[in-house]
C-alpha positions in Angstrom: 108.9 99.5 140.9 107.0 100.5 137.7 106.7 97.8 135.1 106.1 98.5 131.5 102.9 97.2 129.8 103.5 94.1 127.8 103.4 94.8 124.1 100.0 94.3 122.3 100.1 91.1 120.4 99.3 91.5 116.6 97.0 88.5 117.1 94.1 90.3 118.6 90.4 90.7 117.8 90.8 94.1 116.0 93.4 92.7 113.6 91.4 89.6 113.1 88.6 91.7 111.9 90.9 93.6 109.7 92.4 90.5 108.0 88.8 89.1 107.6 87.9 92.3 105.7 90.9 91.8 103.5 89.8 88.0 102.8 86.2 89.2 102.0 87.2 91.5 99.3 87.7 88.8 96.6 84.3 87.3 97.7 82.7 90.7 97.0 84.5 90.8 93.6 83.0 87.4 92.7 79.5 88.6 93.7 80.0 91.6 91.4 81.3 89.6 88.5 78.4 87.0 88.9 75.9 89.9 88.8 77.5 91.2 85.6 75.8 94.3 87.0 72.6 93.0 85.4 71.5 90.1 87.7 69.4 91.7 90.4 70.0 89.1 93.1 73.6 89.0 92.8 73.9 93.0 92.7 71.9 93.0 96.0 74.3 90.4 97.5 77.3 92.3 96.3 75.9 95.6 97.7 75.0 94.1 101.1 78.5 92.5 101.3 80.1 95.9 100.4 78.2 97.6 103.2 79.0 94.7 105.7 82.7 94.9 104.9 82.7 98.7 105.0 81.1 98.5 108.5 83.9 96.3 109.8 86.2 99.1 109.2 84.4 101.0 111.9 84.2 97.9 114.1 88.0 97.2 113.9 89.0 100.7 114.6 86.7 101.0 117.6 87.9 97.6 119.0 91.5 98.7 118.6 91.1 102.1 120.3 88.7 101.1 123.0 90.6 97.9 124.1 94.2 99.3 123.7 94.8 97.0 120.8 96.4 99.4 118.4 99.5 97.7 116.7 101.9 98.4 113.9 100.3 95.6 112.0 96.9 97.1 112.4 98.1 100.5 111.3 99.5 98.9 108.1 96.7 96.4 107.3 93.8 98.8 108.0 94.5 101.2 105.1 95.3 98.2 102.8 92.0 96.7 103.5 90.2 100.1 102.9 92.1 100.7 99.6 91.5 97.1 98.5 87.9 97.2 98.9 87.2 100.7 97.5 89.7 100.0 94.5 88.1 96.6 93.7 84.7 98.2 93.7 85.7 101.2 91.6 87.6 99.0 89.0 84.7 96.6 88.7 82.1 99.6 88.3 84.3 101.0 85.6 84.8 97.5 84.0 80.9 97.2 83.7 80.6 100.8 82.3 78.6 101.9 85.4 81.5 104.5 86.1 83.8 106.4 83.9 87.3 105.1 83.9 88.8 108.5 84.5 86.9 108.8 87.9 88.4 105.5 89.0 91.9 106.5 87.9 91.8 109.8 89.7 90.5 108.4 92.9 92.9 105.5 92.9 95.8 107.8 92.1 95.0 110.0 95.0 94.6 107.1 97.4 97.8 105.3 96.4 99.7 108.5 96.3 98.6 109.6 99.8 99.3 106.1 101.0 102.8 106.1 99.6 103.4 109.6 101.0 102.3 108.5 104.4 104.7 105.6 104.4 107.5 107.7 103.2 107.2 110.4 106.0 106.0 108.0 108.7 109.2 108.3 110.7 109.4 112.1 110.5 105.7 113.3 111.0 102.2 112.0 111.2 99.3 113.9 109.7 96.1 112.4 111.3 93.0 111.9 109.4 90.6 114.7 110.0 86.8 115.1 109.4 87.3 115.7 105.7 89.1 112.4 105.2 86.4 110.6 107.2 83.6 112.3 105.2 85.5 111.5 102.0 85.3 107.7 103.1 81.8 107.8 104.0 80.9 109.5 100.8 82.8 107.1 98.7 81.2 104.0 100.4 77.7 105.6 100.0 78.4 106.2 96.3 79.7 102.7 95.7 76.8 101.2 97.6 74.2 103.3 95.7 75.8 102.2 92.4 75.8 98.5 93.3 72.1 98.4 94.3 69.8 97.8 91.4 67.8 101.0 91.6 65.1 101.6 89.0 65.5 104.6 86.7 66.0 107.6 87.5 67.1 106.7 91.0 70.1 104.9 89.6 71.6 108.2 88.4 71.9 109.4 92.1 75.0 107.0 92.4 76.9 108.7 89.8 76.2 112.2 91.3 77.3 110.9 94.6 80.5 109.5 93.2 81.3 113.0 91.6 80.9 114.5 95.0 83.2 111.9 96.4 85.7 112.5 93.7 85.7 116.2 94.5 86.1 115.6 98.2 88.8 112.9 97.4 90.9 115.3 95.5 90.4 118.2 97.9 91.2 116.1 101.0 94.3 114.9 99.2 95.6 118.4 98.6 94.7 119.3 102.1 96.7 116.4 103.4 99.7 117.2 101.3 99.5 121.0 102.4 99.3 119.9 106.2 102.2 117.5 105.7 104.3 120.1 104.0 103.6 122.8 106.6 104.3 120.3 109.4 107.7 119.5 107.8 108.4 123.1 107.3 107.8 123.9 111.0 110.2 121.2 112.1 113.5 122.6 113.7 116.6 122.3 111.5 118.2 119.1 112.4 121.6 120.0 110.9 122.6 122.3 113.8 
């Protein structure tokens, strides 16, 4: 007699790391506000915390896959944690005039739009994240980290160029995702027959 594996509890180490990441986002925001983007010590602290929180994204994903701890809660909470961290960083960088608002708006519109689209079609089809999406995330993290760190001029300008590259890749991967989702839906058999 074959017995089914017991369901994975949402209270597992991978999800604990994800939830901790969500709770660290406001702490990161406080560090940026305390820095005012002028106080070197707080900027370094904000940068290091941002890098640490970003790294936990890879840790919780690895834990979930390697230990068979993938849950519906984790699938929902992980992207929320990612968007909360990147979104908070972009808004604060724009608030302190380190990043043009239009860049923040375009990136957040893409991220929110794709997230809502994924939720809308999740019962019909799944378009997995590809290398472009992962590269986009790495480039966003690199750009934000660079912009948070108090580099001397002219090195500080590198962060803005990294962010423009991240912006281009963010838009292109968003368009690619929608195209793949459209093609996937188009190839589904007609269910009305």
